[in-house]
C-alpha positions in Angstrom: -26.1 -7.2 49.1 -24.9 -7.6 45.4 -23.0 -5.3 44.1 -23.4 -3.0 40.6 -21.7 -4.9 38.1 -21.0 -2.6 35.4 -18.4 0.2 34.7 -18.5 3.5 35.6 -19.5 3.2 39.2 -16.4 5.5 40.2 -18.4 6.5 43.2 -18.4 2.8 45.0 -14.5 2.8 44.2 -14.1 6.4 45.9 -15.8 5.1 49.1 -14.2 1.5 49.0 -10.5 3.2 48.8 -11.0 6.4 50.4 -9.5 8.3 47.6 -10.4 11.9 47.7 -8.4 12.7 44.2 -10.2 12.1 41.0 -10.3 9.0 39.6 -9.8 8.4 35.4 -12.2 6.1 34.7 -11.7 3.5 32.0 -13.9 1.7 33.0 -17.3 3.3 31.1 -17.1 4.0 27.4 -18.1 7.3 27.1 -17.1 9.6 24.3 -13.3 11.2 24.7 -14.5 14.1 22.6 -16.4 14.9 25.8 -19.9 16.8 25.8 -21.1 18.9 22.8 -19.5 22.6 23.8 -23.1 23.5 23.5 -24.3 21.8 26.6 -23.6 23.7 29.9 -25.1 27.3 27.7 -28.2 24.8 26.8 -28.7 23.1 29.7 -28.6 27.0 31.9 -31.7 27.9 29.2 -33.6 25.2 29.9 -33.5 25.2 33.4 -36.8 26.9 33.6 -38.5 23.9 32.3 -37.9 21.8 35.3 -40.6 24.1 37.1 -43.3 22.0 35.3 -43.6 18.4 34.8 -42.0 16.9 31.4 -43.7 16.0 28.2 -45.1 12.4 29.3 -45.4 11.7 25.5 -42.0 13.2 24.3 -43.1 14.8 21.3 -40.5 16.9 20.5 -37.8 14.6 21.2 -39.5 11.6 19.1 -40.1 14.2 16.4 -36.4 15.1 16.4 -35.4 11.2 16.2 -37.8 10.6 13.6 -36.0 13.5 11.5 -32.6 12.4 12.5 -33.0 8.1 11.6 -36.4 9.0 8.8 -38.2 6.3 10.7 -41.8 7.0 11.5 -42.9 8.5 14.8 -45.0 6.1 15.8 -42.2 3.5 15.9 -40.3 5.4 18.2 -40.3 4.8 22.2 -38.2 7.8 24.3 -37.1 6.5 27.8 -34.4 7.1 30.5 -31.6 4.9 28.9 -32.0 2.0 26.7 -31.8 -0.2 29.5 -34.7 0.6 31.0 -36.4 -0.5 27.7 -34.5 -3.8 27.8 -36.0 -4.8 30.8 -39.4 -3.4 29.9 -39.2 -5.4 26.3 -38.0 -8.8 28.0 -41.2 -8.5 30.7 -43.7 -7.7 28.0 -42.7 -9.1 24.9 -44.5 -12.6 24.0 -41.5 -14.8 23.0 -40.8 -18.0 25.1 -36.7 -17.9 25.5 -33.9 -15.5 25.1 -30.7 -17.2 23.1 -27.8 -14.2 23.7 -24.3 -15.0 22.6 -21.6 -14.6 24.9 -19.7 -13.1 26.1 -21.9 -9.7 26.0 -23.5 -7.3 27.8 -24.6 -8.2 31.4 -27.6 -6.7 31.4 -29.4 -8.9 28.5 -29.6 -12.0 31.1 -30.7 -10.4 34.0 -33.4 -8.6 32.1 -34.8 -12.0 30.8 -34.3 -13.6 34.3 -36.5 -10.4 35.9 -38.7 -11.2 33.2 -39.3 -15.0 34.1 -38.0 -16.2 30.2 -36.0 -19.4 29.9 -32.2 -18.4 28.8 -30.0 -20.1 26.0 -26.6 -19.1 25.5 -24.3 -19.2 22.5 -20.7 -19.1 23.3 -18.4 -17.1 21.1 -15.0 -18.8 20.9 -11.8 -17.2 22.1 -9.5 -19.0 19.0 -11.8 -17.2 16.8 -11.5 -13.9 18.4 -15.3 -13.9 19.8 -16.3 -13.2 16.5 -20.1 -13.9 16.3 -20.3 -16.0 12.8 -24.1 -16.1 12.0 -23.6 -19.0 9.4 -23.1 -21.2 12.6 -25.5 -18.9 15.1 -28.7 -19.6 13.0 -28.9 -23.3 14.1 -29.2 -22.1 17.5 -32.3 -20.1 16.6 -35.5 -21.6 17.5 -39.5 -20.3 16.8 -40.4 -17.8 19.2 -37.1 -16.9 20.4 -35.8 -13.2 21.8 -32.7 -13.3 20.5 -30.1 -10.4 21.5 -27.3 -9.4 19.7 -25.1 -6.0 20.7 -23.6 -4.8 17.3 -21.3 -3.8 18.4 -20.7 -6.5 21.1 -19.8 -5.5 24.7 -17.0 -6.3 25.7 -15.6 -7.2 22.3 -16.3 -4.3 20.7 -16.8 -6.1 17.3 -20.1 -5.6 15.2 -21.8 -8.0 12.3 -22.2 -7.3 8.6 -25.7 -4.9 8.4 -26.8 -7.4 5.6 -26.1 -10.6 7.5 -28.4 -9.4 10.4 -31.0 -8.5 8.3 -31.0 -11.4 6.3 -30.9 -13.9 9.7 -34.2 -11.8 10.9 -36.0 -12.4 7.6 -35.0 -16.1 7.8 -37.0 -16.3 11.2 -39.9 -14.2 11.1 -41.5 -16.1 13.9 -38.6 -15.0 16.1 -37.7 -11.3 17.6 -34.5 -9.8 17.4 -33.2 -6.8 19.5 -30.0 -5.4 18.0 -28.6 -3.1 20.8 -26.9 -0.4 19.0 -25.4 1.7 21.9 -22.4 1.9 20.7 -22.7 2.0 16.8 -22.7 5.5 16.3 -19.0 5.4 16.9 -18.6 2.7 13.9 -20.4 5.2 11.0 -23.2 6.5 9.6 -26.0 4.6 7.8 -25.6 0.9 9.7 -28.8 0.9 11.8 -31.0 -1.8 11.3 -33.8 0.5 13.0 -37.3 -0.3 10.9 -36.1 -2.7 8.6 -38.4 -5.8 9.4 -41.5 -6.2 11.7 -39.4 -8.5 14.0 -36.4 -6.3 14.6 -36.1 -4.1 17.7 -33.1 -1.5 18.0 -32.0 0.2 21.0 -30.2 3.7 20.5 -28.4 5.4 23.4 -27.5 8.7 23.1 -25.3 8.6 26.5 -22.2 7.0 25.6 -22.3 9.2 21.9 -23.2 12.4 23.7 -20.9 12.1 26.8 -23.8 12.6 28.9 -24.4 9.3 30.8 -25.7 11.1 34.2 -28.7 12.3 32.3 -30.1 8.9 30.8 -31.4 9.7 27.4 -31.9 6.5 25.1 -34.6 5.4 22.8 -35.9 2.4 20.9 -37.2 1.6 18.0 -40.0 -1.6 17.2 -42.6 -2.8 15.4 -46.1 -0.6 15.4 -47.5 -3.4 17.5 -44.7 -3.6 20.3 -44.2 0.0 20.1 -47.6 0.5 21.2 -47.4 -2.3 24.0 -44.2 -1.0 25.4 -45.6 2.5 25.5 -48.7 1.3 27.3 -46.3 -0.6 30.2 -43.9 2.6 30.7 -43.9 4.9 33.9 -44.9 8.2 32.7 -42.8 11.0 32.4 -39.9 8.8 32.0 -37.5 10.8 30.3 -37.4 14.5 32.0 -37.3 18.5 30.7 -33.4 19.0 30.3 -33.1 15.1 28.8 -35.6 16.1 26.2 -33.9 19.2 25.3 -30.4 17.8 25.2 -31.8 15.3 23.3 -33.1 17.4 20.6 -30.3 19.7 20.1 -27.5 16.7 20.0 -29.1 15.1 17.5 -29.3 18.3 15.2 -25.2 18.4 15.5 -24.3 16.7 12.8 -20.5 18.5 13.4 -20.2 16.6 16.5 -21.3 13.5 14.9 -18.9 13.8 12.8 -15.8 14.8 14.8 -16.6 12.6 17.4 -16.3 9.5 14.4 -12.9 10.9 12.9 -11.0 11.1 16.5 -12.3 7.8 18.0 -11.4 6.3 15.1 -7.6 7.8 15.2 -7.3 7.4 19.0 -8.5 3.9 19.0 -5.9 3.0 16.6 -3.3 4.9 17.7 -3.9 3.2 21.2 -4.1 -0.6 19.8 -0.7 0.4 18.3 1.0 1.2 21.3 -0.4 -1.5 23.1 1.0 -3.8 21.1 4.4 -3.6 22.5 3.1 -4.9 25.8 4.0 -8.4 25.1 1.8 -9.6 28.3 -1.1 -8.5 26.3 -3.4 -9.3 23.6 -5.4 -6.9 22.1 -8.6 -7.6 20.3 -9.9 -5.7 17.5 -12.7 -3.4 18.1 -15.0 -0.8 16.0 -16.3 0.6 19.1 -14.9 3.4 21.6 -13.9 0.5 23.8 -10.9 -2.4 23.6 -10.8 -6.1 25.0 -7.5 -7.0 26.4 -6.1 -10.4 27.6 -3.6 -11.1 29.8 -1.2 -13.3 28.3 1.8 -13.1 31.0 1.9 -12.0 34.3 -1.7 -13.8 36.1 -4.9 -12.5 36.4 -6.6 -9.0 36.4 -6.9 -8.5 40.1 -3.2 -7.1 41.0 -3.0 -5.1 37.4 -6.5 -3.6 38.5 -5.6 -3.1 41.8 -2.0 -1.6 40.6 -4.2 0.5 38.3 -6.6 2.1 40.9 -3.8 2.4 43.1 -2.2 5.1 40.3 -5.7 6.8 40.1 -7.0 4.9 36.8 -10.3 2.6 37.0 -10.6 -0.1 34.2 -12.7 -3.4 33.8 -12.5 -6.3 35.1 -14.5 -8.9 32.8 -14.6 -11.8 34.9 -18.3 -11.3 35.0 -19.0 -11.6 31.6 -20.1 -15.1 30.7 -17.4 -16.8 28.7 -14.4 -14.5 29.6 -12.2 -15.4 32.5 -9.9 -13.4 35.1 -7.6 -13.1 32.6 -9.6 -10.4 30.4 -10.3 -6.3 30.8 -12.1 -4.1 29.2 -10.6 -0.5 28.7 -12.3 2.8 27.2 -10.3 5.0 24.5 -10.1 8.2 26.3 -8.2 11.4 25.1 -4.2 11.3 24.1 -2.8 12.3 27.2 -5.2 10.1 29.0 -4.4 7.4 27.1 -0.6 7.9 27.4 -1.4 8.2 31.0 -2.5 4.4 30.9 0.2 3.2 28.8 2.7 4.6 31.1 1.0 3.2 34.4 0.8 -0.2 32.1 4.7 -0.1 31.3 5.1 0.6 35.4 3.3 -2.4 36.1 5.2 -4.5 33.8 8.4 -3.3 34.9 9.7 -1.3 31.5 9.4 2.1 30.4 9.7 1.8 26.7 12.1 4.3 25.0 11.4 5.8 21.4 14.3 3.6 20.4 12.8 0.7 21.9 9.6 0.9 20.1 11.5 1.4 16.8 13.8 -1.9 17.0 13.4 -4.1 14.5 11.0 -7.6 14.7 11.3 -11.1 13.5 11.2 -10.9 9.9 9.8 -14.0 7.2 11.1 -13.4 3.7 9.6 -14.8 0.2 11.8 -15.4 -2.5 10.8 -16.6 -6.2 12.8 -17.4 -8.8 10.6 -15.0 -11.5 7.9 -12.8 -11.7 4.3 -14.5 -10.9 6.1 -17.5 -8.8 3.5 -16.5 -5.8 5.2 -14.7 -3.1 2.8 -12.0 -3.1 0.2 -14.1 -2.9 1.6 -16.4 0.0 2.8 -13.1 1.7 -0.8 -12.1 1.7 -1.9 -15.2 3.4 0.4 -15.2 6.2 0.1 -11.3 7.2 -4.0 -12.4 7.5 -2.4 -15.8 9.4 -0.5 -14.1 11.7 -3.0 -11.4 12.3 -5.9 -13.6 13.4 -3.2 -15.7 15.9 -2.8 -12.2 17.3 0.7 -11.3 16.1 1.3 -7.5 14.8 2.8 -7.8 11.4 3.2 -5.8 8.4 4.7 -6.5 5.0 7.3 -5.0 3.0 9.2 -5.2 -0.4 12.0 -2.5 -0.5 11.6 -2.4 -3.9 8.4 -3.3 -7.0 8.8 -2.8 -10.3 4.9 -2.8 -11.2 2.6 -0.3 -13.5 -0.1 -1.2 -11.0 0.1 1.3 -8.3 -2.3 2.8 -5.4 -2.4 6.3 -3.5 -3.2 6.1 -0.1 -4.8 8.7 2.1 -2.0 10.7 2.3 -1.3 11.1 -1.1 1.6 8.8 -1.8 2.0 6.3 -4.4 2.7 2.8 -4.0 2.3 -1.3 -5.0 -1.2 -2.8 -4.8 0.3 -6.1 -3.9 1.4 -4.5 -0.4 -1.6 -3.1 -0.4 -3.4 -5.9 -0.3 -1.5 -7.3 1.9 -1.8 -4.5 4.5 -5.2 -4.6 4.1 -4.8 -8.6 4.9 -3.2 -7.4 8.3 -6.2 -5.2 8.5 -3.7 -1.9 8.5 -3.8 1.3 6.6 -1.6 1.4 3.4 1.6 3.1 3.9 4.2 3.9 1.6 7.0 2.8 3.8 5.7 -0.9 3.6 6.9 -0.3 -0.4 9.8 2.3 -0.1 10.9 1.9 -4.1 8.2 1.9 -6.7 9.6 1.1 -10.4 7.0 2.0 -13.2 7.9 0.8 -16.6 7.6 3.6 -19.5 9.8 2.0 -22.0 11.9 -1.1 -22.7 14.7 0.8 -20.8 13.4 3.0 -18.6 11.3 3.7 -15.6 9.6 6.7 -13.3 11.1 6.1 -10.0 8.7 6.8 -7.0 10.9 6.9 -3.3 8.6 6.9 -0.6 5.8 7.6 -2.5 7.0 10.6 -4.3 7.9 10.8 -7.9 11.6 11.7 -8.4 11.8 11.6 -12.4 12.2 9.0 -15.1 15.2 7.0 -15.3 17.1 4.8 -17.8 18.5 1.4 -17.1 21.9 2.5 -16.0 21.2 5.2 -14.5 
């Protein structure tokens, strides 16, 4: 019998290892905020509905989706999670071939195979950080193709520019595009392509974002004729009464949605920063609530996965993704405490527990010097920041003292030179006044306003 090949199967792990203690699941990408506070009480109050069959048309749930997305009700199909819709689309859509950029969610290929469709894969390149470059990818698209793209991609966490995706769909009107937006809510609002073109299908999972995978809630937004075709082929009562009720309530909870995006971004950035201290690992950029890691030193993922499981942590092996081998793993972004536990386990595995002092030690430095202003030092530094970042090096710009009237105010309200802001953006970092601790803003031929660590300390003359 073929084993279940997804993350989150803690039941099988518990059976196979005989562990009775709880397993901390970093293999499934569930909202670290946890379910909304109202969930338990809401389910209790909705229990009386289970004595009746659920609404087979999901009318109230679909009305809530329409109000949330701004899409017409006729285009919406609710389902028992988006996987159900993916498999059904592969069986019913009038297409000749499925084109899938890989690595990607493994069920794309499985759904196509079960639907009796030919499958063509487009390999994303490791030396390009698995980025889907649409200008190249478009050459692989044929008439009557079904193109399936995860945005963000699973397992890489990368997403594509919304305008470019829409432009691609418009350029190939005879092809059908499925954009799997299961994790898009974590990236931000207003990014969905739902209902934007007559050949675009979007899939929307609610189980990950609202942390209720056991309830199985999802929906798809289809062109009108396709929506009718999908509904005709769905079995009745695919969404149970509790799931419909929770789905309606969840879509109304804008405060939970806002808090999730803020928290996940912070936790993701903090985890990336701390993982960067492990020279044995390369961490890929992500806009989702999970991270793809490559084991650079110490062999494949088997020993690491086994060690973590012995410590009560389950992480996702990625060697069953097309295009990845046993050197890749995927980890979810969880709470601060849980992430710290994972980091501690990784430290044990790699044989070194880092102290605060060792984390703060200086890295190697490169200095750019010039004989005058406007010699090109800042431009070269920005270019090297991006080159090193793309090569997997954690890099940050620094200029101890800068003289410029072109200043920038950071999110923390600190003032710094704009040259270092551009360089930090090249390194994909948020600008930080420590990158330019002293800024001199000339206010006369012999005097300047002095900014130290982002704050003004007054005006001084040259002699002062």
